[in-house]
C-alpha positions, 0 to 999 in steps of 0.5 A: 517479473514485472513491477506490476507483478511484484506490486500485486503480490504485496497488495495481496498481503495487504488485503489479507492483513486488513481483512484479518485485522478488522475481524478482531475484537478489543485490546487483544494480542492478535489485534496488536500483532496484526496492526503492527504487521499491517502498519509495517507492511504499508510503510515499506510498501509505500516507500518502495512503491514511491521510489521504484514505481511513482518516481519514474511515473511522475517523470512521464506526462502520461502518468504524472497526474495518476502517480501524484494522486496515488502518493497522496492516497498513501498519505491519507492512509498514513493518517488513518494508521496514526489515528488508529495508534492514537485510539485505544484498541478497545474503544468503539471507534477504533474498528470504525477507523480500521474499516475506514483504512480498509475502505481506503486501502482497497480503493487504492489498490484496486485503482492502482491495479485497474487504472495506474498499471495500464497507463504505466504499462504504456509509459514504461519500457520492458526493461524498466518494468523488469529492473523496477521489480528487481529494485522494488523486491530487493528493498522489500526484502531488506526492510521486511 
């Protein structure tokens, strides 16, 4: 498995969770559970991705700018998660913020898969791609 395959697997989990979350209504147990799960998945994914994908890419001239941009997007999504935490789940603007998070998340995942992965494929060796996947998956498993 390469780092790209490992990241794509996690991206699908996030896409599924955010879609399910925005389909919920009001201050329900389902919404609370989905939000808690999504928040945790985003946290461990961002931590692992920054350590085992973006740190190596920041060190390469070819991928440095894209890697920094992607890390900045992680922080933007963190801010939206914080807004959701600070807003009552049955408030009218909670769903709007959740949809903003969905938009930002899907944009981020698509950009990674369609742009960053291609550049990273040129910047990383085959050995790095498999080693980074192993390290990434180990971190996810230990923190999930």
